[in-house]
N, C-alpha and C positions, 0 to 999 in steps of 0.2 A: 470481382470482390463484392460480396452481398452484405447488405444490412437488413437483418431479419428481426422482427419483433418477436421476442420469446414469449410474450403473453398470448400471441395469436398464431405464430408460425408463419405469418405472412411477410412477404418481402416488401421492405420499405423503399429501397433503392438499390441500384447496382452501380458500382464504381469501377472505373477503368484502372487497371494496374499500370504503373509507370514501366517504361522500357529501361533496359540497363543504360543506354546512352542518356536518357532523360535523368536517371538517378545521378549519374556521373556529373552532369551539367549542373544539377541542383547542388550537389556537394561543393563543386567549385564555385558556384555562385555565393554560397554560404561562406566559404573561405574569403572571398573578395570583400563581402560585407564586413566580416570580422576585422580585417586589417584596419579599417577606419573606426569601427566600434570600440576597439581596445584602447583607443586614444581619447575616448570621451571621458567627461568628468563623472564622478559619482552623483553629483547633483543632477546632471541631465539624465542619467540612467534612472535615478530615483523618480524623476518627474513622469517618465514614461511608464514605469510600473504603477504609479498612482493612477495614471489614465487607464491602464489595463484593469485595475481593480474596480474603477468606476464603470467601465464597460461591462464587466462581469455582472455587477449589481443591477445596472440598468436593464440588462437583458436576462436576467435570472431565470424568469419563467421559461423563456424560449429554450435556453441551454438545458434547464432541467427537464423539459419535456423531451428533448432530443435524447438525453441520457436514458430516460425511462423507456422511450420507444426502442433504443437500440440494445439495451442490456437488462432491462426489467426492474431497475431500482425503483422502490416507491417514490412517487413524486415529491413527497415531502422530504425524503432523504436526499433526492437530487437537488432540491432548493438549498438545503443546508450544505451540500457539497460545494455549490457555487459560492456561497457566502464564505466558506472556509478558504476557497481559492482566492477570493478577494482579500481576505485577511492575510494570507501569506505574501501576497504582492505588497500590501501596505506594510507589513512587518519588515521585509528586506529593504523596501524603499526607505524606511525610517532608521533601520539599524545596520544595514549592510556596510556603509562607509565606515562606521565605528569598528565593526568587526574585522575589517580589511585594512585598518590604518597601520602604518609602520610601527613595529615593536622594537624599541631601543633596548639593547642589551649591553651592559657594561662589560668590556673586555680590556685587553692591552692596547687597543686601537684608540686613536683620538676620537672616533666615533664608529660604532657598529650597530647594525640594526637588521631586522628581518623585514622584507617587503613581500607583498603577496600580489602577484601579477597573473593576469589571465593566461589560460593555456591555448584556447583556440576553439574550433568546432568540436562539440561533444555529441555522440550518438546516444540517444535515449530510446531504449526498447521498453515499451510501456504496456501494462495489462488493461483488461477491460473492466475490472470490477469497481474501480473508482476512476472512470475514464477522463475526468477533468483534473481531479485532485492530484493523482499520481503524476501527471505531466507538469502541471503548474508548480507543485512543490519542488520539482527539479529545476524548472525553467526560471522561476523568480530569482533564486540565489545565483544560478549560473550566469544568467544575463546581467544581473547587478554586479557580478564580479568581472564583467567585461568579456565573457565567453559568448560563443554563438551555439546554436542548437539544431540538430537534425533529429526529427521524431520518426520512429517506426512504431506505430501504434498497433494494438491488437486488431486483427482483421474483421472482428465483429462489430467494431465501433468506428468505422471510417468517417462518418458524419461528425462525430465528436472531434477526431483528429483534425479535420479540415476547419471546423469551427474554432479551435484553439489557435491555429495558424492565423486565422482571420482576426482574432482578438488582438494579437500582437501587432499585426499590420495596421489595424484601426487605431490603436494606441499611439502609433507614430514611430515604432521601432523601424530601423532601416529595412528596406526591402531585402528579403533573403537572409536576414539575420536568423530567423526562426522559420524552418521549413518542415513540412510533412511529407513523408515519403509513402506513397501508396504501393507497398510491395509486400510479398509473402514473407514468411519467416525464413525461407530458403535464401532470400536476398540479403540477409543481414551480414553475412560473412563478407561479401563484396564491399559493403559500406565500411565495415571495420578496417578492411585492408587498404582503403583509399588513403593516400598519404596526408590529405588534409584533415582527416578525422584524428584527434589526439587522444581520445579517451571515450569510454562508453560506460553507461549506467543501465542497469536493468532491474525491473521489478517484475517477478514472475515466478515460474516453477524452478524447482531444483535442476531439472534436466536442461531448461533454457539457459539458466545462469552458468551451468558447467560449460555449456557449448560456447557461450559468449566469452566467458573467462578464458577458456583454453585458446580460442582463436585470436583473442586480443593479446594474450601472452606471447603468441607466435610473433606478433609485431611489436612487442614491448610497449603495449598501450595500457594505461591505468583503467581499472574497472572498479565500480561500486555496485554491489549486488544486494537487493532486498528480495529474499526468496520466501519459502513457505514457513508456516508456523504450526505448532501443535500446543497452543498457549494453555498453561495450567491456570485453574481458577481454584484456589486452595481455600477451603472453608474450615476454620478451626472450631473447636466446640464452644468457644466464647464469642463467636460472631454474632452480629445482629442479623438474625436469619431473614427477617422480613426484607431488609434492605438488600441483603446478599442475593435472595431469590429474584427480587425485583430487577436488580442489576444484571444477574445472570441471564434473564430473558433477553434483555437488550444486547448484552454482550455476545450472546450466541446468535440471535436472530437478525441483527442489523445486516442489511444488504442481503437478506436471505441466507445469512451465515457465510457469505462469500467474501471473506476478508482474511488476510494473513494474520491479523492480530485479534481475530475473533476468539473469544473463549471457547476452547474445544474440549478440554480434559477437565472435568469437574472432580477435583480431588477433595474428598469430604471426610471428616472425622466420623467414625462409626456411631458415636453418641448422638449425632445430629443428622446423619444421612437420610433416615426415613422421613424426617420432617422436611428436609431440604427437597428431596425427590418428590414428595407429596405436593409442596408448594409450586415446584417447577412444572409438574404434571398439570396442575390446575390452570396455571398460567398458559402453558403451551396449548391446551385444549380450548381455551377461550379465544385464541388468536383467530382473526377472520382472514380467510384466504380469498384473494380476488384480483381484480384489475388493478395494476400498480398506479394508474391514473386516478382511481377512486380514493378520495381522502379517508374513507372508511376502512380500506384495505390495510391489514397488518402484516400480511405475508404475500409477496408477489411471486412471480416466476423466477426460476433459476435462469442464467444467461443463455445456455445452450442445451440441446437434447443430450449430448454426450456427457455433460456434467451431472445430469439427472441420473444417467446410467451408472456413472461411477459411484455417486453417493448410495444409490440403491444397492449396488453390489457389496459396498463396504458393510452396510447394515445386514444384509443377508448372510454374508460370510461370518460376521461377528455373532449373530444370533445362532448360527450353526455351530459356533465354537463355545457357545454357553452363555452369551450375553442375554439379559432379560429385556424383552421389548416392553417398555413401560407404556408408551403411547406412540402413535404415528407409524412410521415405517413404510408407508405406501405412497403411490402416486394417486392424487385425488381424481375423481371421475370428471375431468374437464379438459378442454383443449389447452395447449401451451406446456411450457416446461416447468411444471409444478411438482413439489414433493412436500409431504406433510411435515410439520414440525415433529421432531422425533426424539425420544429419550431412550437411551440404552443404560441399564444399571448392571451391577455385577460384572463390570468390565475388567478383564484380566490381561496381563502381559501376554503377547502372542496373537491377540485379536487385531483385525485391521484398524478398528476405531481406537485402540490403544496407542499404536505406534505411528499410524499414517496421518497425514493432514486430511481432516474431513472438511471439505470446502462446500458446505451446504448446511441446512437447517437440522443438524444432528448433534445432540448433546451426549457425551459419554461420561458416565458417572463411575468413578473409581473410589471404593471405600478403603480408608486407611485407619490405622489404630494408634498412631502417635504422630507427633510433629516431625519427628526424625524420619518416619516412613513417608510423610507427606512430601518432604523435601527430596527424598530419594526417588520417589515416583515422579515428581516434577522434573527432576533432572535426568530421568531415564527416557531420553528422547534424543533423536538425531537433530531436533531443531532447538532453537534458542532465540525466539524473537521477542515475545512479551509474555506477560503473565500478571496475576494479582493475588493478593493475600487478603483474607477477611478475618479480622480479630478485633476485639475492643481493647486489647492490650497493645498500644502502639509501639512500645519498645520491643515486644516480641515480634510484632509484624515487621519492624525494621530489621531485626536479627534474622528473620527467615528470608526477607528480601535480598539481604546481602549474600545468602547462601544458594539462591535459586539461579541457575546458569542461563540468563537471558540478557538481551540487549536493553530491556527495560522491564521494571516491575513496579506495580502500583499497590499501595496498601489501602484497602477500603475504597477502592475506585476502580472504574472500568479502564482497561488498557486502551489508549488512544494516542494518536499522533497530535503534536502541538508545535507550531512554528518556533516556539521558544526553547524547545527541548530537542536534543539529538535523537534521532530515530534509526534504528537498524538492529541487526542480529549478530549472533554468533553461531558457531557449528554450521549445519546445513541450512540455516536461515540466512546465510550470506555474510558480508563484511563491508566495512565502510559505514559512513553515517550520512543521513540526509537531515535537513532542518537544524535550527540553532546556529551558533557560531561554527560548530564543527562541520556542518553540512556545507556551508559556503566556502570553507577552506579545503573541500576534497578536491575541487577542480581548479587549483591555482598553483602557480610555481611559487613555493615558499623559498624565497631567495635570500641568502645571507649576503650583506654588503658590509665589508670591513674597510675602513679608511684609516691609513697610517698617519 
């Protein structure tokens, strides 16, 4: 298992894969640790999450540099990711007990209530694009609820996977309560089938989610899936265009466009589309491509060579189908996994960039002629993760937000995850929720107690 720097193509370190007997032993150790952990108090769990947040902040630069080296994220974005991880630990440390307190319900009993009890060890299959955040946003509520965790991280961020395990150990969580498995994707099924694993959560591709859900279903184990997205960025004719364009650049280019909730389909009213595209083009062409460790860099490398190949082919096929290449569309003349910030206009149904998830720095502009058409195009997708609407009429924005089929919709703001709000999708973007009170209740036994 290799850790390769996508900015240079050079090997950082090689990691040994765990053998099947080692994996089995780890899962059994996690089960043993959980038997004691589930009896601990919320106050005790909270104190350890606060320590984890402190460790994250104290070592922010070290962890950020590790992320940037392994998957190419701009260093300043990696630093922000670590801060967000600390925030989610603090959030559940502060709010978790309240979210999971017994809920009294009046019935014909002398007393009846719902109690929320931990389930056991949960398998987390996590992606490379936010290698700390994706894991810790699962782990913080899961551990606060009294569960244990087994992590199968993406194979290109093994250093990050082991660092996260170390954070929880250093914070004082019981040994083996959170363990990382250094295994390939082919080893996931065996972990799911282990009797000690009670559920699985996956953030990743549609294909990976389908496989995990099907295999978990065979063993009647619950799953939560956060999969791909083709998020609409709807710009109405009364939008503040300067703000919309500025936000569009960040919403598309954050993490080199490698985000499930990145804005991907820019659905723009015909009366303002020319102005919007002109502003977007000017901004894209001013972005500085370079070393992600350099604070002056605005566009770093994509995470792997195959991802560059995929986004390049989506652009080539879409242009061949009639899309207009406004800017970009090529690999810059430099080493590493780089692709130019790209804008395609005149995008129509049937083109790859209309229907597929574009996981890279490519913006697809679709012109519409009415609000009704904008809603129809936004919903004309197999995905339903996030999206946003830009208008100065807030009542209209809310009306449209209610009609767009996604798990989240933002009016005059960039789609983002927030520990205070539930996060997840519908359709082929998955099911279940992370974060907020809904997220912490995904992996608990919601038990009814009736006393006569």
